[in-house]
C-alpha positions in Angstrom: 19.3 10.8 -11.4 22.7 9.1 -11.0 25.1 11.7 -9.7 28.2 10.3 -8.2 30.1 12.8 -6.1 33.8 12.5 -6.1 36.5 13.5 -3.7 38.9 14.7 -6.5 39.1 17.8 -8.6 40.2 21.4 -8.2 40.1 22.6 -4.6 39.7 19.2 -3.0 42.2 17.8 -0.5 43.2 15.1 -3.1 44.0 17.8 -5.7 43.1 18.0 -9.4 43.0 14.6 -11.1 44.3 12.6 -8.1 42.3 10.1 -6.1 41.3 10.8 -2.6 43.5 9.2 0.0 42.3 6.0 1.6 41.0 6.0 5.2 43.6 5.6 7.9 43.9 2.1 9.4 41.4 1.9 12.4 39.2 4.7 11.1 35.5 4.2 10.7 34.5 2.4 7.6 33.1 4.3 4.7 29.6 3.8 3.6 29.3 2.9 -0.1 26.4 4.6 -1.9 26.2 4.3 -5.6 29.9 3.6 -5.9 30.9 6.8 -4.0 32.6 6.6 -0.6 30.8 8.5 2.0 32.8 9.2 5.2 33.3 11.7 7.9 35.6 13.8 5.6 32.9 14.2 3.0 30.3 15.0 5.6 32.6 17.6 7.2 33.4 19.2 3.9 29.7 19.4 3.0 28.8 20.9 6.4 31.6 23.5 6.2 30.7 24.5 2.6 27.0 24.9 3.4 27.7 26.8 6.6 30.1 29.2 4.7 27.5 29.7 1.9 24.8 30.5 4.4 27.1 32.9 6.2 27.9 34.6 2.9 24.2 34.8 1.9 23.5 36.4 5.3 26.2 39.0 5.0 25.1 40.0 1.5 21.4 40.4 2.4 20.4 41.5 5.9 18.8 44.7 4.6 19.7 46.4 7.9 18.4 43.7 10.1 20.2 41.5 12.6 20.5 37.9 11.4 18.1 36.8 14.1 15.5 39.4 13.0 15.9 38.4 9.3 15.4 34.8 10.3 12.3 35.6 12.5 10.8 37.7 9.7 11.1 34.7 7.3 9.5 32.4 10.0 6.6 34.9 10.4 6.0 34.8 6.7 6.2 31.0 6.5 4.0 30.4 9.6 1.3 33.1 8.8 0.3 34.6 12.1 2.2 32.6 14.7 2.0 33.2 18.5 5.2 34.5 20.1 5.6 31.0 21.5 5.3 29.3 18.2 7.8 31.7 16.7 10.2 31.2 19.5 10.0 27.4 19.0 10.5 27.8 15.2 13.5 30.0 15.8 14.8 27.8 18.6 15.1 30.7 21.1 13.6 31.4 24.5 10.3 33.3 24.6 11.8 36.4 26.3 14.3 36.6 23.5 11.6 36.4 20.9 9.6 39.0 22.6 12.6 41.4 22.3 13.1 40.5 18.7 9.5 41.1 17.9 9.5 44.5 19.7 12.4 45.6 17.6 10.7 44.4 14.3 7.5 46.1 15.5 9.4 49.4 16.2 10.8 49.2 12.6 7.3 48.7 11.2 8.0 45.2 9.9 5.4 43.3 12.1 2.4 44.0 14.1 1.1 42.2 17.2 -2.4 40.9 17.1 -4.6 39.6 20.0 -5.8 36.0 19.3 -9.4 35.9 18.3 -10.2 32.8 20.5 -8.0 33.8 23.5 -7.2 37.5 23.9 -4.4 36.8 26.3 -2.4 35.2 23.4 -0.3 37.5 21.2 0.1 36.7 17.5 2.6 38.3 15.1 1.8 39.3 11.5 3.9 40.8 8.7 3.2 44.4 7.6 3.5 45.6 4.1 6.9 46.9 4.9 7.9 43.6 6.5 6.9 41.8 3.3 8.8 44.3 1.1 11.9 43.9 3.4 11.7 40.1 3.3 11.4 40.3 -0.6 14.4 42.6 -0.7 16.4 40.1 1.5 15.5 37.2 -0.9 16.3 39.3 -4.0 19.7 40.2 -2.6 20.5 36.5 -1.8 19.3 35.4 -5.3 21.4 38.1 -6.9 24.5 37.0 -4.9 24.0 33.4 -6.0 23.2 34.4 -9.6 26.6 36.3 -9.8 28.5 33.5 -8.3 26.9 30.9 -10.6 27.5 33.1 -13.7 31.2 33.0 -12.8 31.4 29.2 -13.3 32.1 27.7 -16.7 29.3 25.7 -18.4 30.4 22.3 -17.1 30.6 23.6 -13.5 27.1 25.2 -14.0 25.7 21.8 -15.1 27.3 20.2 -11.9 25.6 23.0 -9.9 22.3 22.1 -11.3 22.8 18.4 -10.2 24.2 19.5 -6.8 21.1 21.6 -6.2 18.8 18.6 -6.8 21.0 16.5 -4.5 20.8 19.2 -1.7 17.1 19.4 -2.1 16.9 15.6 -1.7 19.1 15.8 1.4 16.9 18.4 3.1 13.6 16.9 2.1 11.4 15.4 4.8 11.7 11.6 5.0 
């Protein structure tokens, strides 16, 4: 797929139909990839846009959970029956923080704690039926938000969104 991102168009710093400004003298060189200039400005804009989209998705879809609980619930689903330590590592938090998060989710009936079959000292976390339903509700709300936003685009913008999605999937793919 040959998709060449540009730094022009509505809503870009260069403005509609105008070329992006050249890098300032002494600034780091731009990498050339498929004819498109890739520089810190593009990387910054992409990072900011993805961060804002992620924030909007979280605001639309927490289903009564804190962002940390919603994230941990998704990790439990993805990992199966992780230990508290595995879950803390996946969520990049300290074990005591994860213990508190799991306690809150357990009180809400979203997860249960299980003793490890091989080592009864190890605690594992498992989704309950209510946890699975809550996670599905969160995902449905996120999809509905994105569907509404995508439907508001005109057909050419929707076509670009299809290509952009493929590019983002490529960027986040494991090497």
